[in-house]
TIMI-506785 format. One line per 3 residues: number of its first residue (from 1); for each residue x, y, z of C-alpha. Coordinates in Angstrom, 2 decimals, padded with zeros to 5 digits, m for minus. Each point is the difference from the previous one (the first is absolute). Layout:
N
NUM	X Y Z | ...
# end
This chain:
519
1	118.89 096.03 060.83 | m000.82 003.00 002.25 | m000.22 m000.70 003.72
4	m000.84 002.24 002.99 | m000.79 m000.52 003.65 | m001.71 001.75 002.89
7	m001.65 m001.15 003.21 | m003.36 m000.03 001.71 | m001.57 m001.63 003.11
10	m002.39 m002.91 000.40 | m002.19 000.12 003.12 | m001.07 m003.17 001.80
13	m002.14 001.15 002.91 | 001.92 002.90 001.54 | 003.37 m001.48 m000.95
16	001.73 001.22 m003.16 | 002.52 m001.68 m002.28 | 002.16 001.89 m002.51
19	m000.59 m001.28 m003.55 | 002.33 000.50 m002.97 | m001.91 001.19 m003.08
22	001.94 m000.80 m003.19 | m001.06 000.92 m003.54 | 001.57 m001.51 m003.13
25	m000.80 001.05 m003.57 | 000.78 m002.76 m002.49 | m000.94 m001.10 m003.49
28	m003.16 m002.05 m000.31 | m003.75 000.40 m000.10 | m000.84 003.50 001.29
31	m001.66 000.07 003.41 | 000.57 000.51 003.72 | 000.42 m003.18 002.04
34	000.06 m000.07 003.82 | 001.72 m002.87 001.84 | 000.53 m000.60 003.71
37	m003.36 m001.16 001.47 | m002.12 003.10 m000.73 | m003.65 m000.06 001.08
40	m002.94 001.15 m002.13 | 000.30 003.67 001.03 | 003.71 m000.02 m000.80
43	m000.57 m001.67 m003.38 | m002.30 002.89 m000.86 | 002.99 002.33 000.47
46	000.93 m000.67 m003.64 | m002.94 002.03 m001.24 | 000.36 002.71 002.63
49	003.71 000.46 m000.70 | m000.49 000.11 m003.78 | m002.72 002.68 000.24
52	002.00 002.00 002.57 | 003.11 m000.02 m002.21 | m001.96 001.17 m003.06
55	m001.80 002.74 001.96 | 003.31 001.19 001.43 | 001.19 000.86 m003.49
58	002.43 m002.91 m000.35 | 000.30 m002.64 m002.72 | m000.88 m003.58 000.84
61	002.73 m002.50 m000.99 | m001.82 m002.15 m002.54 | 002.16 m003.05 000.69
64	000.03 m003.06 002.24 | 000.23 001.27 003.59 | 000.49 m002.28 003.01
67	m000.39 001.37 003.52 | 001.29 m002.26 002.77 | m000.87 000.41 003.69
70	002.68 m001.62 002.19 | m000.16 m002.07 002.16 | m002.32 m001.94 m002.25
73	m001.16 m002.28 002.83 | m001.51 002.92 001.96 | m003.66 000.71 m000.90
76	m000.54 003.54 m001.29 | m003.34 001.74 000.45 | m001.67 003.26 m000.83
79	000.91 003.11 m001.96 | 002.97 001.11 002.12 | 002.42 m001.08 m002.80
82	m001.49 002.15 m002.81 | 002.44 002.90 000.24 | 003.02 m002.30 000.41
85	m000.96 m002.01 m003.11 | m000.47 003.17 m002.05 | 003.32 001.45 001.18
88	001.95 m003.21 m000.69 | m001.61 m000.19 m003.44 | 000.90 003.62 m000.85
91	003.57 m000.57 001.22 | 000.31 m003.14 m002.15 | m001.20 002.08 m002.98
94	002.63 002.63 000.98 | m002.63 002.68 000.48 | 001.76 000.62 003.33
97	003.59 m001.02 000.85 | m000.13 m003.57 001.41 | 002.44 000.79 002.86
100	m002.34 002.76 001.26 | m002.65 m002.47 001.20 | 002.21 m002.87 001.16
103	000.18 001.22 003.62 | m003.62 001.12 000.27 | m002.92 m001.74 001.69
106	m003.11 001.01 m001.97 | m003.49 m000.31 001.49 | m003.28 001.11 m001.51
109	m003.00 m000.78 m002.18 | m000.33 001.57 m003.44 | m003.13 001.55 m001.37
112	m000.70 m000.22 m003.71 | 000.90 003.69 m000.32 | 003.44 m000.62 001.52
115	m000.85 001.25 003.47 | 001.63 m001.72 003.01 | m002.91 m000.91 002.22
118	000.21 m000.35 003.77 | m000.02 m003.55 001.33 | m000.43 m001.58 003.44
121	002.97 m001.58 001.74 | 002.65 002.60 m000.87 | 001.43 000.25 003.54
124	000.73 m003.73 000.49 | 001.34 m000.14 m003.57 | 002.45 002.84 000.63
127	000.97 m001.52 003.36 | 000.78 m003.27 m001.78 | 002.12 001.85 m002.56
130	001.92 001.78 002.77 | 000.60 m003.28 001.85 | 001.37 m001.48 m003.24
133	002.59 002.78 m000.23 | m001.72 002.11 m002.68 | 000.28 003.75 000.39
136	m002.11 001.50 m002.84 | m003.68 m000.61 m000.54 | m002.50 001.38 m002.51
139	m003.60 000.31 001.21 | m003.17 001.72 m001.22 | m000.21 003.59 001.14
142	m003.08 m000.74 002.12 | 002.01 m002.57 002.00 | 003.12 002.12 000.52
145	m000.80 001.10 003.58 | m000.50 m003.64 000.99 | 003.28 m001.10 m001.64
148	001.95 002.82 001.67 | m000.72 m001.52 003.41 | 002.79 m002.51 m000.67
151	003.35 001.43 001.15 | 003.12 000.06 m002.21 | m002.02 m000.47 m003.17
154	000.06 002.41 m002.95 | m003.60 000.28 m001.21 | m000.67 001.07 m003.59
157	m003.66 000.87 m000.50 | m001.45 000.04 m003.50 | m003.42 000.96 m001.24
160	000.26 m001.54 m003.48 | 002.13 m002.46 m001.92 | 001.06 002.85 m002.31
163	001.18 002.03 002.98 | 002.05 m002.94 001.26 | 001.61 m000.52 m003.41
166	000.85 003.69 m000.26 | 001.63 m000.13 003.43 | 002.20 m002.94 m000.99
169	000.96 001.70 m003.28 | 000.86 003.27 001.80 | m002.69 001.84 m001.96
172	m002.28 002.76 001.30 | m003.05 m001.50 001.72 | m003.30 000.20 m001.87
175	m002.90 002.09 001.24 | m002.33 m002.29 001.93 | m003.44 000.80 001.31
178	m000.50 m000.84 003.69 | m002.49 m002.79 000.59 | m001.52 m001.59 003.09
181	001.27 m003.54 m000.40 | m000.44 m001.62 003.40 | m000.24 m003.80 000.02
184	m003.54 m001.29 000.55 | m000.71 m001.91 003.23 | 000.46 m003.74 m000.34
187	m002.73 m002.46 000.84 | 000.16 m003.05 002.14 | m000.62 m003.47 m001.43
190	m003.71 000.24 000.79 | m000.39 003.50 m001.45 | m000.07 001.96 003.25
193	001.98 003.24 m000.04 | 001.96 000.31 003.24 | 000.60 003.52 001.26
196	001.94 001.06 003.06 | m001.59 001.98 002.79 | 002.78 002.51 000.43
199	000.72 001.77 003.24 | m002.94 002.34 000.50 | 000.82 002.98 002.17
202	m003.65 000.62 000.91 | m000.29 m003.31 001.87 | 000.83 000.19 003.70
205	m000.25 m002.44 002.88 | m001.72 002.70 002.04 | m003.05 m000.45 m002.25
208	m000.75 m003.34 001.70 | m002.25 000.34 003.04 | 000.60 m002.38 002.88
211	001.68 m003.35 m000.76 | 002.98 000.70 002.26 | 001.13 m003.64 m000.11
214	m000.24 m000.08 m003.79 | 002.04 003.18 m000.30 | 002.63 m001.51 002.26
217	000.02 m003.13 m002.18 | 000.57 002.21 m003.06 | 002.95 001.63 001.73
220	001.53 m003.40 000.84 | m000.58 m001.19 m003.57 | 001.68 003.09 m001.46
223	002.97 m000.19 002.38 | 000.76 m003.69 m000.56 | m001.57 m000.86 m003.37
226	m002.48 m002.40 001.60 | m003.03 m001.43 m001.82 | m003.40 001.06 001.33
229	m003.56 m001.35 000.06 | m003.04 002.10 000.93 | m003.39 m001.61 000.47
232	m003.19 001.74 000.99 | m003.40 001.23 m001.21 | m000.38 002.57 m002.78
235	000.68 003.59 001.02 | 002.44 m000.74 002.82 | 002.95 001.49 m001.90
238	001.88 m002.96 m001.49 | 000.55 001.59 m003.41 | 000.69 003.46 001.45
241	002.71 m001.45 002.21 | 001.62 m002.01 m002.79 | 000.07 002.95 m002.40
244	001.84 002.09 002.59 | 002.75 m002.52 000.63 | 002.19 001.46 m002.82
247	m000.06 003.39 001.74 | 001.94 m001.55 002.90 | 002.77 m001.48 m002.14
250	003.30 001.81 m000.64 | 001.07 000.78 m003.58 | 001.71 m002.78 m001.91
253	003.79 m000.04 000.15 | 001.77 000.47 m003.37 | 000.59 m003.72 m000.62
256	m003.59 m000.95 000.85 | m001.32 002.90 m002.11 | 001.87 m001.32 m003.05
259	m001.33 m003.54 000.57 | m003.59 001.22 000.34 | 000.31 002.30 m003.01
262	001.44 m002.81 m002.14 | m003.02 m002.21 000.73 | m002.46 002.76 m000.85
265	002.00 000.85 m003.11 | m000.42 m003.58 m001.27 | m003.70 000.09 000.86
268	m000.50 003.37 m001.69 | m001.49 001.52 003.16 | 002.52 002.76 000.70
271	m001.86 003.19 000.97 | 000.11 002.69 m002.67 | 002.84 002.44 000.55
274	001.48 m002.07 002.83 | 002.90 m002.13 m001.26 | 001.02 m001.08 003.53
277	m002.46 m001.39 002.56 | 001.14 001.20 003.43 | m003.07 m000.89 002.09
280	m001.07 m003.49 000.97 | m002.66 m001.21 m002.48 | m003.49 m000.94 001.16
283	m001.96 m002.53 m002.07 | m003.56 m001.06 000.57 | m001.14 m002.43 m002.74
286	m003.71 m000.80 m000.28 | m001.16 m003.32 001.43 | m000.78 m001.25 m003.52
289	003.74 m000.04 m000.82 | 001.26 m003.36 m001.27 | 003.03 m001.93 001.23
292	002.01 001.21 m003.01 | m000.93 003.60 000.77 | 001.10 m000.51 003.59
295	003.37 m001.74 m000.43 | 000.78 000.83 m003.64 | 000.60 m001.91 m003.21
298	m002.95 m001.46 m001.85 | m000.39 m002.41 m002.88 | 003.16 000.18 m002.08
301	001.05 003.27 001.69 | 003.07 000.48 002.17 | 000.48 003.73 m000.11
304	m003.00 001.28 001.95 | 000.39 000.55 003.76 | m003.04 m000.53 002.20
307	m001.41 001.98 002.89 | 002.43 m001.56 002.51 | 002.94 001.37 m002.02
310	m001.62 003.36 m000.71 | m000.36 000.32 003.79 | 003.71 m000.83 000.53
313	001.44 002.34 002.61 | m003.48 001.10 001.09 | m003.49 m001.18 000.89
316	m002.28 m002.59 m001.60 | m003.54 000.54 001.31 | m002.62 m002.66 m000.62
319	m003.40 001.33 001.01 | m002.86 m002.51 000.34 | 002.65 m002.72 000.17
322	m002.43 m002.98 000.26 | m001.57 001.08 m003.32 | 003.16 m000.75 m002.00
325	m000.14 m003.06 m002.24 | 001.13 m003.35 001.34 | 003.75 m000.42 m000.07
328	000.80 003.69 m000.54 | 000.67 000.70 003.68 | 001.97 m003.21 000.49
331	002.22 001.00 m002.94 | 001.33 002.73 002.30 | 001.55 m002.47 002.43
334	003.25 m000.57 m001.90 | 000.63 003.72 m000.75 | m000.63 000.83 003.66
337	002.72 m002.43 001.06 | 002.60 000.57 m002.73 | m000.61 003.58 m001.17
340	000.19 m001.06 m003.66 | m002.31 m001.54 m002.63 | 001.38 m002.55 m002.45
343	m002.20 m000.67 m003.03 | 000.85 m003.01 m002.13 | m001.26 m000.59 m003.51
346	001.10 m002.25 m002.83 | 002.33 002.62 m001.45 | 001.72 000.88 003.29
349	m000.26 001.44 003.49 | m000.34 003.60 001.15 | 000.48 001.38 003.51
352	m001.72 003.09 001.40 | 000.79 001.64 003.36 | m002.99 m000.18 002.35
355	000.98 001.29 003.43 | m003.08 001.80 001.27 | m002.14 000.52 003.09
358	m003.33 m001.80 m000.33 | m003.12 001.58 001.48 | m003.22 m002.05 m000.04
361	m003.48 001.24 000.90 | m003.12 m002.10 000.38 | m003.57 000.22 001.21
364	m000.96 m002.61 002.60 | m002.74 m001.53 m002.18 | m001.45 000.10 m003.55
367	m002.96 002.22 000.86 | 002.34 002.71 001.33 | m002.53 001.35 002.48
370	001.07 003.23 001.65 | m000.95 m001.37 003.43 | 000.34 m003.55 001.22
373	m003.60 m000.09 001.24 | m001.17 000.59 m003.57 | 002.04 m002.88 m001.42
376	m002.11 m002.80 m001.50 | 002.90 m002.43 m000.61 | 000.14 m003.30 001.86
379	003.23 m000.75 001.89 | 001.07 m002.65 m002.52 | m000.45 002.54 m002.84
382	002.19 002.51 001.82 | 002.68 m002.63 000.59 | m000.12 m001.14 m003.63
385	000.28 003.58 m001.23 | 003.10 000.85 002.05 | 001.55 m003.40 m000.74
388	000.52 001.20 m003.58 | 003.11 001.63 001.49 | 001.97 m003.17 000.65
391	001.76 m000.84 003.24 | 003.47 m000.15 m001.60 | m000.47 003.53 m001.35
394	m001.24 001.33 003.34 | 002.99 m001.69 001.64 | 002.19 002.38 m002.02
397	m001.84 003.12 001.17 | 001.79 001.66 002.92 | m002.78 002.31 001.21
400	m003.66 m000.95 000.18 | m002.61 002.33 001.41 | m003.78 m000.14 000.23
403	m001.46 003.48 m000.25 | m003.26 001.23 001.50 | m001.92 003.09 m001.12
406	001.14 003.25 001.57 | m002.22 001.36 002.75 | m002.01 003.19 m000.34
409	002.39 001.85 002.30 | 003.00 m001.10 m002.08 | m001.64 001.06 m003.23
412	m000.74 003.48 001.39 | 002.91 000.82 002.28 | 002.97 m002.19 m000.94
415	001.40 002.52 m002.49 | 001.93 001.99 002.60 | 001.64 m003.14 001.44
418	000.86 m001.83 m003.26 | 003.63 000.27 m001.03 | 000.67 001.16 m003.58
421	002.05 m002.12 m002.36 | 003.16 002.12 000.16 | 000.26 m000.45 003.78
424	m000.34 m003.78 m000.23 | 002.33 m000.08 m003.01 | 002.74 001.63 002.11
427	m000.25 m002.80 002.56 | 000.03 m002.57 m002.80 | 003.15 001.56 m001.46
430	001.75 m000.04 003.39 | m000.98 m003.64 000.52 | 001.34 m000.93 m003.44
433	003.27 001.78 000.76 | 000.36 m002.05 003.20 | m000.71 m003.16 m002.01
436	002.57 000.93 m002.64 | 002.60 000.67 002.68 | m000.58 m003.44 001.51
439	000.04 m001.70 m003.42 | 002.94 002.06 m001.34 | 002.21 m003.01 m000.80
442	m002.77 m002.09 m001.53 | m001.83 000.01 m003.38 | m003.34 000.78 001.69
445	m001.52 003.44 000.38 | m003.09 m000.54 002.15 | m001.14 m002.51 002.62
448	m002.40 m001.85 m002.30 | 002.90 m001.01 m002.29 | 002.05 m001.86 002.63
451	m000.06 m003.77 m000.71 | m001.32 m002.24 002.77 | 003.28 m001.87 000.75
454	001.96 003.27 000.26 | m002.77 001.56 002.06 | 000.13 m002.80 002.56
457	003.80 m000.18 000.00 | 000.90 003.70 000.17 | m003.08 001.86 001.22
460	m001.67 m002.17 002.66 | m001.40 002.10 002.89 | 000.79 m000.90 003.64
463	m001.67 m003.11 001.42 | m002.15 002.00 002.44 | m001.46 001.99 m002.90
466	m000.93 m003.18 m001.89 | m002.38 m001.45 002.58 | m003.19 000.78 m001.94
469	001.45 m001.44 m003.20 | 001.29 m003.12 001.77 | m003.44 m000.62 001.49
472	m001.66 000.39 m003.41 | 002.50 m002.44 m001.53 | m000.67 m002.47 002.82
475	m003.79 000.03 m000.39 | 000.21 m000.19 m003.83 | m001.56 003.38 m000.78
478	003.28 001.25 m001.55 | 001.91 m001.62 m002.86 | 003.72 000.27 m000.74
481	m000.74 002.42 m002.84 | m002.27 001.95 002.33 | 002.83 000.27 002.54
484	002.22 001.60 m002.64 | m002.80 002.40 m000.88 | m000.58 001.20 003.56
487	003.75 000.37 000.62 | 000.28 002.30 m003.03 | m003.00 002.05 001.14
490	001.35 000.16 003.57 | 003.28 001.43 m001.29 | m001.96 002.62 m001.97
493	m002.00 000.97 003.09 | 003.26 000.30 001.93 | 001.46 002.21 m002.75
496	m003.06 002.26 000.12 | 000.29 000.37 003.79 | 003.76 000.46 m000.06
499	000.91 m003.19 001.90 | 003.19 m001.91 m000.76 | m001.82 m003.35 000.03
502	m003.62 m001.20 000.29 | m001.53 m000.09 003.46 | m002.69 m002.39 001.23
505	m002.72 002.50 m000.91 | 001.36 000.24 m003.55 | m000.14 m003.79 m000.42
508	m003.51 m000.10 001.48 | m001.19 002.79 m002.29 | 001.51 m001.68 m003.06
511	m001.63 m003.30 000.95 | m003.40 001.67 000.40 | 000.34 001.66 m003.41
514	001.06 m003.26 m001.68 | m002.88 m002.03 001.45 | m002.53 002.78 m000.55
517	m001.09 m000.17 003.64 | m000.03 003.16 002.05 | 002.24 m000.16 003.09
# end
């Protein structure tokens, strides 16, 4: 009996598990048999591997071949195991020395012509291999830049199965024609392709005329990671403001950049030619998106992240928020609190990071009249329309602002007074540095992440500054969760103004922004 072994990685969500791929050639009825909970796509690897071996100029072992994927209790999905199965099989047939592939982690899909095709999810797979102590990984050539982001990992890129076999046999590499083999974008469970709105240098906060209070709210949101809700008639600048929020955010730190890139790698939405995402993502799904498209998963699917995870580390913008289907908005409540989505299905549970800043925008009524005097909606219709955004969700929004159309003077002359994004971004960066200095010995990095109990125990402002909040608690207009929200916002306002702790005006301003009432 001939036996050989290599390794690959099984992805469950954005978490990877190293899998031993063993091939044994024995006497018996000729055929290739896969064991170890393979799914339908993995079962089809038998035909892909056979054709790839033949078209690579190698002989197929016409004997009984068993390929085992260990641990057998872990579900295996997709075509990520193709190259590992082919390599283990060739080593068992002694086409390559079996010891040469024992310490490799092999990742890649095989084409029928023997080409190693690019696949999504390479970065989290290589990270999982590194965390398991592996130090050599084989990836398709189109994924090499992504795999090289992982430190202390020797990356071997291969364009074809024949080229990989020649490398392991110490033979001259074959001549290979370059091909554009980028992985296609994945689709969500309901068929919607999600694409990131990358950082667009042409967008600038100075483009927005008027709306001084809204621009200040954007600055507070960027400095502290606070959720934001804009309401107002069409044309008042809600979408323009939201789209410019990413221009105020600092670049992602290296650890956050790897986390964000890993999620987009699994989703197949990495920008072409950009293996590492360094800017905060901005996602704006259409209001027809389903619950599965928003939080991830789907029927029988665990591997697909939703919009809340694709916006991890950045902005999730929901325009026309009341138009979203029932239950979709309320599905955001748990991710907003915990920063993670857990999707459970019969075959297991997957977790996706989902720490994002939520920005909602809504018209005040269904008719969306540009001026209130032209609105034909009865008061009960207006209330019913806005009530589609539930109270518990609004209770989790730190900043609420009702916008009015800019005046004629603002539209014509506000350009010379409006601050550009880079000026505001400098203040945001300074505020974040003050926050990080205060939170240096904690696991939190911005004010919105501080848990309520720790916020009240360690970061309670002086009693004289809390008078407005105490009065709101006394008359019932402020809840306990709301108190935590305004304390976080007050600390952000203090960081922006350079104060060591929130003053009474900071608490009052945070309370006005949380209630949506102008001071």
